[in-house]
C-alpha positions in Angstrom: 66.3 -11.0 143.8 63.3 -11.0 146.6 63.9 -9.4 149.8 67.6 -9.1 150.3 68.3 -6.7 147.7 67.4 -3.6 149.0 69.2 -4.8 152.8 72.5 -5.5 150.8 72.0 -2.3 148.5 71.5 -0.4 152.7 74.1 -2.2 153.7 76.9 -1.0 151.0 76.0 2.2 151.2 76.7 2.6 155.1 79.7 1.0 154.3 81.1 3.1 151.4 80.1 6.5 153.9 80.3 4.9 157.3 83.5 2.9 157.0 86.5 3.8 159.6 90.2 4.5 157.9 92.7 1.7 157.6 95.5 4.2 157.0 96.1 7.6 155.3 95.0 7.4 152.0 96.6 10.9 150.7 96.3 14.4 150.9 92.7 15.0 149.6 90.9 18.5 150.7 87.8 20.5 149.7 88.6 23.7 147.9 88.0 25.9 150.4 90.2 24.1 153.1 93.4 23.7 150.8 96.1 26.4 150.7 98.7 27.0 148.4 101.2 24.5 149.9 98.2 21.3 150.4 99.5 18.2 147.7 96.8 16.9 146.5 98.0 13.5 145.1 98.5 9.9 145.2 96.0 10.7 142.8 95.9 13.5 139.7 93.0 14.5 136.0 93.6 16.9 133.0 91.9 20.0 133.4 91.7 21.7 130.2 93.5 20.0 126.8 91.1 18.3 124.1 89.0 15.3 124.0 91.1 12.5 122.4 90.5 11.0 118.5 89.9 7.6 117.9 92.8 5.8 118.0 95.1 8.4 119.2 96.6 7.0 121.7 96.0 2.9 121.7 98.9 1.8 124.2 96.3 3.8 126.8 95.1 2.4 130.0 92.4 2.9 132.2 91.0 0.9 135.2 87.8 0.4 135.5 85.0 -0.6 137.0 86.1 2.3 139.1 88.1 4.8 137.0 90.8 5.8 139.6 94.0 5.7 137.8 95.2 5.1 134.4 98.8 3.5 132.7 100.4 2.3 129.7 100.5 -0.6 127.8 104.6 -1.2 127.9 104.4 -5.2 126.9 101.4 -7.2 125.3 100.2 -8.4 128.9 102.3 -5.5 131.3 100.6 -2.2 132.1 102.3 0.7 133.9 101.4 2.5 136.2 101.4 4.2 139.9 102.3 2.1 143.2 99.8 4.8 145.1 97.3 3.4 142.7 97.8 -0.2 143.3 99.0 -0.5 146.6 96.0 -1.9 148.1 94.9 -3.8 145.2 95.0 -3.7 141.9 92.0 -2.9 139.2 90.3 -6.2 138.0 90.1 -4.8 134.9 91.4 -2.5 132.3 90.4 -0.8 129.0 93.7 -0.6 126.6 92.6 2.0 124.1 89.5 3.9 125.1 88.2 7.0 124.1 84.7 7.0 126.3 84.3 4.7 129.9 82.7 2.1 127.5 84.9 1.1 124.7 88.6 -0.1 123.9 89.8 -3.4 125.0 88.8 -4.8 128.0 91.1 -7.3 130.3 90.7 -8.7 133.2 94.1 -7.6 135.8 95.7 -11.2 137.7 97.8 -8.9 140.0 100.4 -6.4 140.5 103.5 -5.5 141.5 104.2 -2.2 143.4 107.7 -1.4 143.6 108.9 -2.0 147.1 110.4 0.8 148.0 107.6 3.2 147.5 107.0 5.2 150.1 105.2 8.8 151.2 107.3 11.6 152.3 106.8 13.5 155.8 105.5 16.4 153.6 103.8 14.3 151.5 105.7 13.7 148.3 105.5 10.3 147.1 108.6 8.2 146.0 109.3 4.7 143.7 105.4 5.7 142.5 105.5 2.9 140.0 103.8 -0.5 139.5 103.3 -2.8 136.9 99.7 -5.1 136.0 100.3 -8.4 135.0 97.4 -8.9 132.6 95.4 -12.4 132.3 95.5 -12.6 128.4 97.6 -10.5 125.9 96.4 -7.2 123.8 96.6 -6.8 120.4 97.5 -3.0 120.7 101.2 -1.7 119.9 103.0 -0.4 123.6 104.5 2.9 124.2 108.1 2.8 124.3 110.0 3.9 127.2 112.5 6.5 127.7 115.7 5.2 129.3 118.2 8.9 129.8 117.8 9.8 132.9 119.3 13.4 131.1 116.3 13.9 128.7 114.7 16.3 128.5 117.2 18.1 129.5 115.8 21.9 128.6 113.2 23.5 130.4 110.4 24.6 128.1 110.7 21.2 126.4 106.7 20.1 124.7 105.4 16.9 126.4 102.1 15.4 126.6 99.6 13.9 128.4 96.3 12.0 128.2 93.9 10.8 131.0 90.1 10.5 131.9 90.7 12.7 135.2 88.8 15.4 136.6 88.0 18.4 134.3 88.4 20.9 137.2 89.6 20.8 141.1 87.3 18.0 143.0 85.4 17.6 140.2 84.2 14.5 138.6 86.4 12.5 136.0 85.9 12.8 132.8 83.3 10.5 130.3 86.2 10.6 127.0 89.4 10.4 126.9 91.5 14.1 127.1 95.0 14.9 126.1 97.0 18.1 126.7 100.5 19.7 126.2 102.3 20.3 129.1 105.8 21.4 128.9 109.6 19.9 130.9 110.6 21.4 134.0 113.8 20.9 135.3 114.3 19.9 138.9 116.0 22.9 140.3 112.7 24.8 139.7 110.3 22.1 140.9 111.9 22.4 143.9 110.7 26.1 144.8 107.4 24.1 144.8 108.3 21.2 146.2 111.3 21.0 148.4 111.9 16.6 148.4 112.1 16.3 144.3 114.9 14.6 143.5 116.4 14.3 140.1 115.2 11.1 138.0 113.0 10.0 140.7 110.5 12.6 139.6 109.9 14.7 137.0 108.1 18.1 136.8 105.7 19.1 134.4 103.6 22.8 133.6 101.6 24.6 131.7 99.5 27.9 132.7 96.0 27.1 133.9 95.8 23.4 132.8 97.3 20.3 134.4 96.3 16.7 135.8 94.1 16.4 137.9 92.0 13.9 140.3 91.5 10.2 138.4 95.1 10.9 136.3 97.3 9.2 138.4 99.6 6.5 136.7 99.3 8.0 133.4 101.6 8.9 130.8 104.0 11.6 130.2 105.4 11.5 127.0 107.4 13.1 124.0 106.1 13.7 120.5 108.0 10.2 119.3 105.0 8.7 122.1 107.9 7.6 124.3 107.2 7.5 128.4 108.7 9.9 130.3 106.9 10.2 133.5 104.0 9.0 135.0 101.1 10.8 137.1 102.0 10.9 140.7 101.3 13.9 143.0 100.9 18.1 142.7 99.3 21.2 144.4 95.8 20.9 143.7 94.8 20.8 139.9 96.1 23.5 137.1 97.6 26.0 139.7 100.9 27.5 139.0 103.0 24.9 140.2 104.3 21.9 138.4 102.5 18.4 138.7 105.0 15.5 139.6 105.7 12.7 137.8 107.5 9.4 138.9 111.0 9.5 136.4 110.2 6.3 133.7 114.7 6.4 133.1 115.2 6.1 137.0 113.3 2.3 136.7 113.5 0.9 133.3 115.7 -1.4 134.6 113.1 -2.5 137.3 110.4 -2.4 135.0 111.8 -4.8 132.6 112.5 -6.7 135.3 108.6 -6.8 136.2 107.9 -7.9 132.0 110.0 -10.9 132.5 108.8 -12.4 135.5 105.4 -13.3 137.1 106.2 -11.9 140.5 103.6 -9.8 142.2 103.4 -8.4 145.7 99.3 -6.8 145.2 96.2 -9.4 143.5 93.1 -8.2 141.7 90.9 -6.5 144.6 87.3 -7.4 144.0 87.0 -10.4 142.6 87.0 -12.5 146.1 84.8 -12.2 149.2 88.1 -11.5 151.5 88.7 -9.0 149.6 85.2 -7.1 149.6 85.0 -4.9 151.9 88.6 -3.5 150.6 87.1 -3.0 147.3 84.1 -1.6 148.6 87.1 1.0 151.2 89.0 1.9 147.9 85.2 3.1 146.3 84.2 4.7 149.5 87.8 6.6 149.2 87.2 7.3 145.5 83.8 9.6 146.3 84.9 11.2 149.2 87.6 12.2 147.2 91.1 10.9 149.2 92.7 8.6 146.8 92.0 8.7 142.7 
């Protein structure tokens, strides 16, 4: 590569650290700066839980090369994830059915469609946080089922589960292995004690003592024992705190998701494949390193 390599390397390091913010990117603060009402959302990882078994979740999808988010295979060539994960650019690839960061079916992403009404509220709550990735080729894995019943679950304490490669402690690094965690459904009324702006249908809440989602798990699934997806990991207050984790409710967006399965419309491209989006990719990578998006 001659003499240019060291200069390019220095430029990359500078860009990752020194590029100014283009827009608001979430709500992460260091542990020392956080109080009980600080939202660290636009991304969530699993604290606690246990290692997933080989082939246990063949429909799970991980963003690569940067593990910023997860998702689920919902059709042979479609992956469901969170809008905040792709608003500034879809990943170039996903791995379907991985249990480590080096296995699973590696498929290129063509583009993505995030919900047109996605927004961040004044208090940091995320609304309509749902998106679909369009893949360049079909996966051989069996897609997950999607919940279409707004009133399911309905009872606090109903057992659910999450999986992801997210951080294993608040402010920590992402996991090298896929982790799973049992959690429990909480009604929207109980969730409003910590998140005053959560809405029935738009949001679903879950909680388990001293464990939960964290940085890197955004876009991943909340699902029941029948492997029906109930929610999409969206945001929360820290990681594994007494407050609930908040998910985008799949049932409310069931029809919109089906529309994305049946058409090729996109509003965002895979970010890192062209020079025009090169600096945007570095910006996203810088944000990930600094902890401001997940």
